[in-house]
C-alpha positions as CSV (number, residue, x, y, z in Angstrom):
1,M,-8.9,-35.2,-3.1
2,K,-8.5,-32.4,-0.5
3,K,-6.6,-34.7,1.8
4,D,-4.2,-35.6,-1.0
5,I,-3.7,-31.9,-1.8
6,K,-3.0,-31.2,1.8
7,L,-0.4,-34.0,2.1
8,F,1.3,-32.8,-1.1
9,K,1.5,-29.2,0.3
10,I,3.0,-30.6,3.6
11,F,5.5,-32.6,1.5
12,V,6.5,-29.5,-0.5
13,Y,6.9,-27.4,2.6
14,V,9.1,-30.0,4.3
15,V,11.3,-30.3,1.2
16,L,11.6,-26.5,1.0
17,V,12.5,-26.3,4.7
18,I,15.2,-28.9,4.3
19,F,16.7,-27.1,1.3
20,A,16.6,-23.8,3.2
21,L,18.4,-25.3,6.2
22,S,21.0,-26.9,4.0
23,I,21.9,-23.4,2.8
24,I,21.3,-21.3,6.0
25,V,23.2,-23.6,8.4
26,P,26.5,-23.6,6.6
27,V,26.4,-19.9,6.0
28,A,25.5,-19.2,9.6
29,W,28.3,-21.5,10.7
30,V,30.9,-19.6,8.6
31,F,29.8,-16.3,10.1
32,M,30.0,-17.7,13.6
33,S,33.4,-19.2,12.9
34,A,34.7,-15.9,11.7
35,L,34.2,-14.4,15.1
36,K,35.9,-17.2,17.1
37,E,39.5,-17.3,18.5
38,N,41.7,-20.2,17.4
39,K,41.3,-22.0,20.8
40,E,37.6,-22.2,20.3
41,F,38.0,-24.4,17.2
42,Y,39.4,-27.3,19.3
43,G,36.2,-27.7,21.2
44,N,32.7,-28.1,19.9
45,P,32.7,-26.8,16.3
46,W,29.0,-26.0,16.5
47,A,29.2,-23.9,19.7
48,F,28.5,-20.2,19.5
49,P,31.5,-17.9,19.8
50,L,32.4,-16.8,23.3
51,G,32.8,-13.3,22.0
52,F,33.2,-11.2,18.9
53,Y,36.8,-11.5,17.9
54,W,36.9,-8.9,15.1
55,E,40.7,-9.2,14.8
56,N,40.1,-12.1,12.4
57,F,38.6,-9.6,9.8
58,K,41.4,-7.1,10.4
59,D,44.0,-9.9,10.0
60,A,42.4,-11.2,6.9
61,W,42.0,-7.7,5.4
62,T,45.6,-6.6,6.0
63,S,47.9,-9.5,6.7
64,A,46.3,-11.8,4.1
65,N,45.8,-9.0,1.6
66,M,42.1,-9.7,1.2
67,G,41.5,-6.0,0.9
68,D,43.6,-5.9,-2.3
69,Y,41.9,-9.0,-3.6
70,L,38.5,-7.5,-2.9
71,L,39.4,-4.4,-4.9
72,N,40.6,-6.5,-7.8
73,S,37.4,-8.5,-7.8
74,V,35.3,-5.3,-7.7
75,I,37.2,-3.9,-10.7
76,V,37.1,-7.0,-12.8
77,T,33.4,-7.9,-12.0
78,F,31.9,-4.5,-12.6
79,S,34.0,-3.8,-15.6
80,G,33.0,-7.2,-17.0
81,L,29.3,-6.5,-16.3
82,A,29.5,-3.1,-18.0
83,I,31.1,-4.5,-21.1
84,L,28.7,-7.4,-21.2
85,L,25.6,-5.2,-21.0
86,I,26.9,-2.6,-23.5
87,V,27.3,-5.5,-26.0
88,S,24.5,-7.9,-25.1
89,V,21.5,-5.6,-24.8
90,P,21.7,-4.1,-28.3
91,C,22.5,-7.5,-29.7
92,A,19.5,-9.1,-28.0
93,Y,17.3,-6.3,-29.1
94,I,18.4,-6.6,-32.8
95,L,18.0,-10.4,-32.8
96,S,14.5,-10.3,-31.2
97,R,12.9,-7.2,-32.8
98,L,14.5,-6.7,-36.3
99,E,14.4,-8.8,-39.4
100,F,17.5,-9.2,-41.6
101,K,19.4,-11.8,-43.6
102,G,21.4,-14.3,-41.5
103,K,19.3,-13.7,-38.4
104,K,18.5,-17.4,-38.0
105,F,22.2,-18.3,-38.3
106,L,23.2,-15.8,-35.7
107,K,20.6,-16.9,-33.2
108,T,21.7,-20.5,-33.7
109,F,25.3,-19.5,-33.3
110,M,24.5,-17.7,-30.0
111,K,22.6,-20.7,-28.7
112,A,25.6,-22.9,-29.5
113,G,27.8,-20.6,-27.4
114,V,25.7,-21.3,-24.3
115,F,27.0,-24.9,-24.2
116,I,30.7,-23.9,-24.2
117,N,32.2,-24.2,-20.7
118,L,34.8,-21.7,-19.7
119,S,36.9,-24.3,-18.1
120,Y,37.4,-26.1,-21.4
121,I,38.9,-23.1,-23.2
122,V,41.2,-21.7,-20.5
123,I,44.4,-23.1,-22.1
124,P,43.6,-21.8,-25.6
125,I,42.8,-18.4,-24.2
126,F,46.1,-18.3,-22.3
127,L,48.1,-19.4,-25.3
128,L,46.4,-16.8,-27.5
129,L,47.2,-14.0,-25.1
130,L,50.8,-15.2,-24.8
131,D,51.1,-15.2,-28.6
132,L,49.7,-11.6,-28.7
133,N,52.3,-10.5,-26.1
134,K,55.1,-12.1,-28.3
135,A,53.7,-10.6,-31.5
136,F,53.5,-7.0,-30.1
137,K,56.5,-7.5,-27.8
138,I,54.5,-6.3,-24.8
139,T,53.1,-7.8,-21.5
140,F,49.7,-6.1,-21.8
141,F,47.5,-9.2,-22.3
142,I,48.7,-11.0,-19.1
143,N,48.2,-9.7,-15.6
144,N,45.7,-7.2,-16.9
145,R,42.4,-6.8,-15.0
146,L,40.7,-5.2,-18.0
147,I,41.6,-8.1,-20.3
148,L,40.2,-10.5,-17.7
149,A,37.0,-8.5,-17.5
150,M,36.7,-8.6,-21.3
151,I,37.1,-12.4,-21.4
152,Y,34.5,-12.8,-18.7
153,A,32.1,-10.6,-20.7
154,A,32.9,-12.4,-24.0
155,T,32.2,-15.8,-22.6
156,S,28.9,-14.7,-21.1
157,I,27.5,-13.0,-24.1
158,P,25.7,-16.1,-25.6
159,F,23.8,-16.8,-22.4
160,T,22.9,-13.2,-21.8
161,V,21.8,-12.6,-25.4
162,Y,19.8,-15.8,-25.4
163,L,18.0,-14.9,-22.2
164,L,17.3,-11.2,-23.1
165,S,16.2,-11.9,-26.6
166,N,13.7,-14.4,-25.5
167,F,12.2,-11.8,-23.1
168,F,12.3,-9.0,-25.6
169,S,10.4,-11.1,-28.1
170,T,7.5,-11.4,-25.7
171,I,7.0,-7.6,-25.5
172,S,4.2,-6.3,-27.8
173,K,5.4,-4.4,-30.9
174,S,2.7,-1.8,-30.3
175,Y,5.1,0.0,-27.9
176,E,7.7,0.4,-30.7
177,E,5.1,1.6,-33.1
178,A,3.9,4.2,-30.7
179,A,7.5,5.3,-30.1
180,R,8.2,5.6,-33.9
181,I,5.1,7.8,-34.3
182,D,6.6,10.1,-31.6
183,G,9.8,10.2,-33.7
184,A,12.0,7.9,-31.6
185,G,14.7,5.9,-33.4
186,Y,15.8,2.3,-32.7
187,F,18.3,3.3,-30.0
188,R,15.9,5.7,-28.2
189,T,13.1,3.0,-28.4
190,M,15.4,0.4,-26.9
191,V,16.6,2.7,-24.0
192,D,13.4,4.5,-23.1
193,V,10.7,1.8,-24.0
194,I,12.1,-1.7,-24.1
195,L,14.7,-1.7,-21.3
196,P,12.3,-0.3,-18.6
197,M,9.9,-3.1,-19.4
198,A,12.7,-5.7,-19.4
199,K,14.0,-4.6,-15.9
200,P,13.4,-8.0,-14.2
201,A,15.2,-9.8,-17.0
202,V,18.1,-7.4,-17.0
203,I,18.4,-7.6,-13.2
204,T,18.4,-11.4,-13.4
205,V,21.1,-11.3,-16.0
206,I,23.2,-9.0,-13.9
207,L,22.8,-11.2,-10.8
208,F,23.7,-14.4,-12.6
209,N,26.7,-12.9,-14.3
210,F,27.8,-11.2,-11.1
211,L,27.9,-14.5,-9.3
212,S,29.8,-16.1,-12.2
213,F,32.4,-13.3,-12.4
214,W,32.8,-12.9,-8.7
215,N,33.3,-16.6,-8.0
216,E,35.4,-17.5,-11.1
217,Y,38.7,-19.2,-10.1
218,I,40.4,-21.0,-13.0
219,L,40.8,-18.2,-15.5
220,A,41.7,-15.7,-12.8
221,L,44.4,-18.0,-11.5
222,T,45.8,-18.7,-15.0
223,L,45.8,-15.1,-16.4
224,M,46.9,-13.4,-13.2
225,P,50.2,-14.9,-12.0
226,D,51.1,-11.6,-10.3
227,Q,50.0,-11.9,-6.6
228,S,48.9,-8.3,-6.4
229,K,46.4,-8.6,-9.4
230,R,44.6,-11.7,-8.2
231,T,40.9,-11.8,-7.3
232,L,39.1,-12.9,-4.1
233,P,38.6,-16.6,-5.0
234,V,42.3,-17.1,-5.8
235,G,43.3,-15.1,-2.7
236,L,40.9,-17.2,-0.6
237,I,42.6,-20.4,-1.8
238,N,46.0,-19.0,-0.8
239,L,44.6,-17.9,2.5
240,Q,43.2,-21.5,3.1
241,Q,46.6,-23.0,2.4
242,A,48.3,-20.5,4.7
243,A,45.7,-21.1,7.4
244,R,46.3,-24.8,7.4
245,G,50.0,-24.3,8.1
246,A,49.6,-21.6,10.7
247,A,46.4,-23.0,12.3
248,N,44.7,-19.7,11.9
249,Y,41.1,-20.8,11.2
250,G,39.4,-17.6,12.3
251,R,41.2,-15.6,9.6
252,L,40.2,-18.2,7.0
253,Y,36.5,-18.0,7.9
254,A,36.7,-14.2,8.0
255,G,38.1,-14.3,4.4
256,M,35.1,-16.5,3.4
257,V,32.8,-13.9,4.8
258,L,34.4,-11.2,2.8
259,V,33.8,-13.3,-0.4
260,M,30.2,-14.1,0.5
261,L,29.1,-10.8,1.8
262,P,28.8,-8.8,-1.5
263,T,26.8,-11.6,-3.0
264,L,24.4,-11.7,-0.1
265,I,24.0,-7.9,-0.1
266,L,23.3,-7.8,-3.9
267,Y,20.7,-10.5,-3.6
268,I,19.0,-8.7,-0.8
269,L,18.9,-5.5,-2.9
270,V,17.4,-7.1,-6.0
271,Q,15.3,-9.9,-4.6
272,K,12.1,-8.0,-5.1
273,Q,12.7,-7.5,-8.8
274,L,13.7,-11.2,-9.1
275,T,10.5,-12.4,-7.6
276,E,8.5,-10.4,-10.1
277,G,9.4,-13.1,-12.6
278,M,10.8,-13.1,-16.1
279,M,7.5,-12.6,-18.0
280,V,6.5,-9.1,-17.2
281,G,5.1,-6.8,-19.9
282,G,2.5,-6.8,-22.6
283,D,-0.5,-4.6,-23.4
284,K,-2.8,-3.4,-20.6
């Protein structure tokens, strides 16, 4: 029995190492390629860079407008996260802690929204915004970063509410009863009692939705025809097409680094909270 357990642990470790290498090696290769000159790409692609050619990042930031794309992505992503949390947290709290007529229907409706893929409704969303522009005789609903952020938030509400409500329902109601004895209302109880206990779940939701908003391509390409309003994923595709024609591979990989770096930094900052797990709380 002990021998079988030991072999199983070895197998698990080998599989984990393989999965880790499958992620680390491509990421490290992109970082190394971003520091190479063009002539180095015609030799061994796995060779280390001969030096640190920082001009690739400068060229990608200025000549390829990656700085403007980065600013657009930051505005859209953080605006979408703010709108999402403002709407989803109270909704999840109400669905998980309060009893009212129609609650079961609303929870089922939210669950159904989880299965709707954003790629399937891009054209209807685009046509709806066009009709709104025609109806009000304005151009507000297209090429608007706030509208894009609102659509990102709206399409992510079902998943966020489903995840948070499941976590909120595991927290003992004795905390709310103690808060009511102290005179706290529903809003004060949610902010001061429930949310601090749900910190791992909220951070997980923020990370998942950050990755979704930051890397989204189809909707940003469709709703942002203006080159100056496009986000990083769309700008990276344009940079990739330009790099193929100009054979400027270092600038291309520098652009990829600019896209990946915020995600890596965010994960490093919140990895401790993520590893705490989703089931924290309860009476002590």
